[in-house]
Structures are given as structure tokens and as C-alpha cells.
C-alpha positions, -999 to 999 in steps of 0.1 A, spaced: -393 192 134 -381 171 159 -414 188 185 -433 175 156 -420 133 155 -420 139 192 -455 146 191 -462 115 166 -439 90 181 -459 61 159 -445 79 119 -413 56 129 -430 23 132 -450 35 100 -424 40 84 -403 7 90 -438 -14 81 -440 2 45 -405 -6 39 -412 -42 45 -438 -46 33 -423 -30 -3 -396 -55 7 -415 -84 11 -429 -74 -26 -400 -68 -42 -391 -105 -29 -420 -117 -42 -423 -101 -75 -387 -117 -79 -397 -152 -72 -428 -147 -96 -404 -138 -126 -379 -164 -122 -405 -191 -122 -423 -179 -156 -421 -198 -184 -386 -188 -211 -401 -157 -232 -405 -173 -271 -385 -147 -293 -394 -139 -319 -427 -157 -342 -438 -190 -328 -430 -217 -346 -448 -229 -376 -439 -272 -378 -430 -290 -340 -392 -302 -354 -384 -342 -344 -352 -345 -320 -325 -354 -344 -347 -341 -378 -320 -347 -409 -342 -332 -431 -335 -295 -433 -363 -283 -453 -383 -291 -425 -360 -271 -398 -365 -242 -427 -401 -236 -421 -395 -225 -385 -360 -207 -402 -364 -195 -438 -338 -170 -439 -313 -191 -422 -323 -223 -445 -326 -208 -477 -284 -196 -466 -274 -230 -463 -287 -240 -496 -266 -215 -511 -236 -233 -502 -244 -256 -534 -235 -233 -555 -210 -210 -537 -182 -224 -554 -162 -198 -561 -121 -196 -555 -102 -175 -534 -61 -171 -538 -53 -205 -521 -84 -222 -511 -128 -213 -516 -150 -242 -523 -143 -246 -563 -132 -284 -566 -99 -279 -585 -73 -309 -583 -48 -309 -553 -27 -327 -572 -22 -307 -603 -22 -273 -589 8 -291 -569 27 -319 -582 49 -325 -552 20 -342 -536 23 -371 -558 53 -382 -543 46 -370 -506 18 -394 -510 27 -416 -528 20 -452 -517 -18 -434 -505 -54 -429 -515 -45 -390 -516 -22 -394 -545 -50 -414 -563 -74 -380 -560 -76 -353 -539 -94 -320 -550 -107 -286 -531 -142 -292 -510 -170 -275 -524 -195 -258 -499 -216 -284 -468 -246 -287 -493 -224 -311 -513 -205 -328 -488 -228 -361 -497 -217 -363 -532 -185 -350 -527 -178 -378 -506 -191 -412 -529 -176 -400 -557 -143 -394 -548 -118 -422 -557 -101 -429 -523 -137 -446 -512 -137 -484 -521 -151 -517 -513 -131 -514 -484 -139 -481 -469 -159 -479 -434 -188 -464 -428 -168 -438 -403 -161 -416 -439 -194 -404 -437 -193 -393 -399 -185 -358 -416 -206 -356 -444 -243 -362 -434 -266 -350 -407 -288 -382 -407 -252 -392 -385 -264 -376 -352 -301 -398 -354 -281 -430 -364 -251 -424 -340 -280 -423 -315 -305 -455 -323 -270 -475 -332 -239 -457 -310 -211 -450 -324 -192 -481 -328 -216 -502 -343 -223 -476 -373 -184 -470 -374 -180 -513 -379 -201 -510 -408 -189 -508 -446 -190 -475 -465 -214 -493 -492 -239 -506 -463 -241 -474 -445 -250 -454 -481 -283 -471 -478 -289 -453 -443 -281 -417 -459 -300 -393 -477 -293 -360 -464 -258 -336 -467 -246 -314 -442 -275 -293 -422 -295 -282 -389 -290 -317 -368 -253 -317 -373 -250 -282 -352 -287 -276 -332 -307 -289 -317 -348 -296 -322 -369 -273 -304 -342 -247 -285 -323 -246 -313 -293 -247 -291 -259 -255 -302 -248 -287 -297 -220 -312 -297 -231 -340 -319 -203 -359 -327 -197 -390 -304 -162 -384 -308 -165 -349 -301 -174 -354 -268 -151 -380 -261 -118 -359 -272 -132 -333 -249 -140 -354 -215 -105 -365 -217 -93 -332 -216 -113 -333 -186 -137 -307 -210 -180 -302 -208 -187 -285 -240 -225 -280 -221 -209 -254 -199 -191 -238 -225 -207 -203 -235 -231 -195 -263 -203 -179 -283 -176 -208 -276 -202 -226 -288 -198 -207 -325 -166 -223 -327 -168 -259 -304 -195 -271 -330 -171 -268 -360 -148 -294 -345 -181 -319 -348 -157 -319 -385 -131 -293 -392 -101 -320 -368 -78 -343 -369 -90 -379 -370 -82 -414 -370 -97 -445 -373 -86 -467 -341 -87 -507 -340 -103 -527 -366 -142 -513 -358 -123 -483 -377 -135 -465 -340 -135 -424 -351 -113 -409 -326 -96 -373 -319 -59 -376 -309 -64 -350 -281 -59 -367 -249 -28 -353 -247 -34 -316 -261 -45 -302 -295 -4 -285 -304 11 -308 -335 38 -318 -309 7 -332 -285 -10 -350 -317 25 -365 -328 32 -379 -288 -1 -395 -289 5 -409 -323 36 -421 -311 26 -441 -282 2 -458 -303 28 -464 -329 -4 -452 -351 7 -453 -391 -18 -446 -419 4 -461 -444 45 -471 -456 56 -444 -478 72 -470 -507 104 -446 -517 118 -440 -483 99 -468 -463 88 -444 -434 57 -451 -417 38 -417 -423 5 -401 -409 -20 -387 -431 -33 -350 -416 -70 -345 -417 -81 -308 -416 -74 -297 -385 -89 -261 -380 -102 -264 -351 -67 -278 -334 -49 -248 -349 -77 -222 -346 -77 -223 -310 -40 -226 -304 -33 -197 -293 -44 -171 -323 -48 -134 -318 -85 -142 -332 -93 -167 -308 -75 -154 -283 -97 -120 -287 -126 -137 -288 -134 -142 -322 -155 -179 -332 -150 -197 -365 -188 -182 -370 -180 -147 -370 -162 -145 -405 -174 -177 -419 -214 -171 -411 -213 -137 -401 -244 -118 -388 -270 -105 -413 -306 -89 -421 -337 -93 -436 -354 -64 -430 -358 -59 -394 -345 -96 -393 -311 -100 -377 -296 -139 -386 -264 -158 -387 -254 -165 -426 -256 -197 -434 -237 -197 -466 -207 -205 -453 -174 -196 -473 -143 -178 -471 -141 -144 -457 -127 -132 -486 -153 -134 -508 -175 -110 -488 -148 -93 -465 -168 -56 -458 -195 -80 -438 -174 -112 -422 -138 -84 -416 -162 -52 -414 -173 -62 -384 -142 -55 -368 -121 -39 -387 -126 -3 -406 -105 -3 -424 -117 -34 -443 -89 -31 -478 -62 -32 -459 -71 -63 -437 -79 -81 -471 -37 -70 -481 -23 -81 -447 -44 -116 -451 -26 -119 -489 9 -108 -477 6 -140 -445 -8 -164 -467 19 -152 -495 49 -158 -471 27 -190 -456 22 -204 -490 63 -195 -500 75 -209 -470 52 -246 -478 70 -247 -509 104 -251 -495 94 -269 -471 79 -290 -500 114 -293 -515 129 -302 -482 109 -332 -481 110 -341 -520 147 -342 -515 151 -359 -479 129 -391 -494 150 -394 -527 182 -391 -507 166 -423 -483 151 -440 -508 188 -436 -523 205 -449 -490 185 -478 -489 196 -490 -525 230 -492 -515 236 -525 -496 263 -513 -474 243 -481 -461 241 -479 -424 208 -495 -421 210 -472 -386 212 -441 -399 189 -449 -421 161 -458 -400 170 -420 -385 154 -403 -412 131 -421 -417 119 -412 -381 122 -371 -396 106 -379 -426 78 -388 -408 80 -363 -386 88 -335 -407 55 -344 -432 33 -348 -403 39 -310 -397 40 -296 -427 7 -317 -435 -9 -300 -406 -6 -273 -420 -10 -282 -458 -46 -295 -451 -60 -270 -427 -81 -251 -446 -60 -209 -437 -34 -207 -456 -22 -205 -421 -39 -176 -419 -61 -191 -386 -31 -189 -368 1 -175 -392 30 -175 -363 21 -210 -356 22 -216 -393 51 -204 -395 69 -218 -368 52 -259 -377 67 -256 -414 98 -239 -399 103 -267 -374 91 -296 -404 116 -281 -430 145 -286 -402 139 -321 -389 135 -326 -433 171 -312 -442 183 -337 -411 161 -363 -424 183 -356 -456 215 -354 -440 212 -384 -418 201 -400 -459 239 -385 -467 261 -398 -437 244 -435 -446 258 -437 -475 295 -425 -469 296 -437 -431 304 -473 -453 
């Protein structure tokens, strides 16, 4: 063998040349492939969808499975043990709410929300809306909003009255609220969400698709308030998204939604903080589960796999929603029921404590000889207790999105309510 190589001194040079040529060919091939236009998955689009197109039926021509399942949210009004989408009166189901929200619009009418396609109808019919309501109340109700925000700017949008904005809005929640036309990628469309993320130093454009399957829900399913005379939609996330962070933010502003007529405490109304509650180190969130995994699970139409847009409680189809990860679906639904029962019982006890605190503060305030400083301290505690209770009560999972956090917050709220009651009683005894 060595003699043969010695007789062919050119052979190593030939082999080296072949290796160099092959390496160059591989590099050329990789460069060529990298510079090719992206491949289109599936069937080419039937129609071109313009940016921020509010009419979901146009998107539906390209994505019929997603659109037809979205339409089901208009009629999927099924009630679960502690939620669902049947529009029952929460005031009738829980009479304590009349005391807790006394003096505020939520004591007039407070119903369970229906599905996405009913959002526009429901906000226009609710008795909480009146001639003074700002256009900001439309912010989470219509697929017309992304285009209007782009055209007007959110400040001008929010400065209008609800009645004035009505002429500009025709479409309920739809494709444009979550998707970018053309690419169909999930995007942030609500300027308030983008501003809130920026305040935390976060850039949503760097998030993974799985992360965006939760973040897009935060376009609407969050705590918010209307800032200033222009009623500018704002998420109170500057300090963080846990309840203590949100409370600290509001305390810095000395913000209040209304004054409770019985206790005279300055109150804050929480608004469906699903995103904040779920992302506060919950078990499912830490495991990488997204909102869409449970509420919009993947399904099939023949060989086509897609995420259903018939958004509803996972408890209505647990095999599809929970069965992807959990083999024993019956045990899962049993555990869900146990958790929700425990949270509900704790929440009812908390309500009892807050109502008794309200009664004690009102009685003390009616006594001219009562200690005014102790009464003010009791009012501060009432505000803190009810803000925490409402964070759980307004969140639409009866604690299941984050059971440990729900019980922690409710225990803290109950303690604060009892402290408020004691302060009010001491205010009278100290005379």
C-alpha cells in the first residue's frame, strides 16, 4: 500500500482538491437555500387580506376552519359550575355584590360574559354604559379597533364618547384583534398592552410563538384603568403584575374608581386580570402551557390540524383541552372541581368579612364621638381588602389559573377585612 502511494505522489493533492471542491459546493448550496423566499404552507390564499381588515369573513375565505369555529362563539352560551358563557346575573347569584359595589355601576348590572362574537352586542346593551361613558369602553370589544387606533391614535380614540364612537364600529371581536394580515403571525394590537410591556422593558416582537399564544390574550384579558381627563386606556404594570405591584401603582397615583357610600372608602374595581393572574408563576405557565393550549386546543378537519377558535371553558371539552397532556381526564376534572370549590368557599368567607367590615365602619362613622383616625385606617384597610378579593372574583377561572395565588390573595384580603372591622370597633370603644 505504501509503495503504491509512493508511486502516486499526486494522489493526496487530488483528494485535497476534491474535499475543497465539495466543501465549496456545500457552502454555495447553503447560501442558495438561505436566500430562497419563504415557502408558503398549505393552499395559496384565495383573497388578499388588507392590514387590520375588521371583517373576519374575508379572512375566513383563506382560513375557513378557524372562521367557522370562531362563529360558534356566538352560540356557545353554556354555563359551568363557576363560569362559562351563559349571561346570568352575578348580582342575583351573589347578593353580597350589591353591598360590595354599592354606589358604583357594577351594582346596577353585572352579568357573566358571553362568547367573543357577542362582545359588541353585550357592551352596547349593558346598563353600565350611559351618555357619559368614554369610547375607551369599546377597546376590547371590536375588530375595528386596530385600524381605528392606527388611523386616529389611541389618545384621540379614547377622548371620544362611547356614543360618538359607535358610528365607527360594526364588527365584534375577530381575526384582526390577534393576527397580522398576510403572515397570520400573532401580534399585539392594543397600544395599551404594548406600552405596558415597554414599561417593563419587554419587547413582544422577540417572544416565541408559544409565548404569543398567551400574550395576545392580554390585548383584552387584563386589569386596566382610564387615565386622566382623556380616559386613556392604561395597564397598571409599571411596578409588576402581581396584585401587590398593582396596588402600589394605584397608591402612588392615589387613584380611585368611586367612593363607597357606606364606608366612605376610596375604592378600585378590578377588571378580569386573567393574564396577570395566570403568569404569576402558576404551575401551567411555568410548564410552558399557553392560554390557547387549553381554551383553543388543536383539532383536526381530516388531515388539516388547526387551533379551534371556538373559545370557551376547557371543562366543556376536557378530553380535547386537558387530554393533550393528561391521560386521566376524569381525575383532572375532579381536581379542577375540588380546587374551584375550595377557592369559592374561601371567596365567600372573604365577602362575609368585607361586608361586616363595611357595616362596622358605617356604624363607627355615624357615631360623632368615634376616633376619626381609626375610622380612616379602617377605610384604608377596606380598600386594600376589597381590591384583593375583587382581583380573584373578577378573574374568570374561580382560582384555577393559579390556585395557590388565589388562596394566598383571598387569605390576605380576609385578614385585611377583619383588621378593618377591628379598627372600626376600636374607634367606637376609644371614645
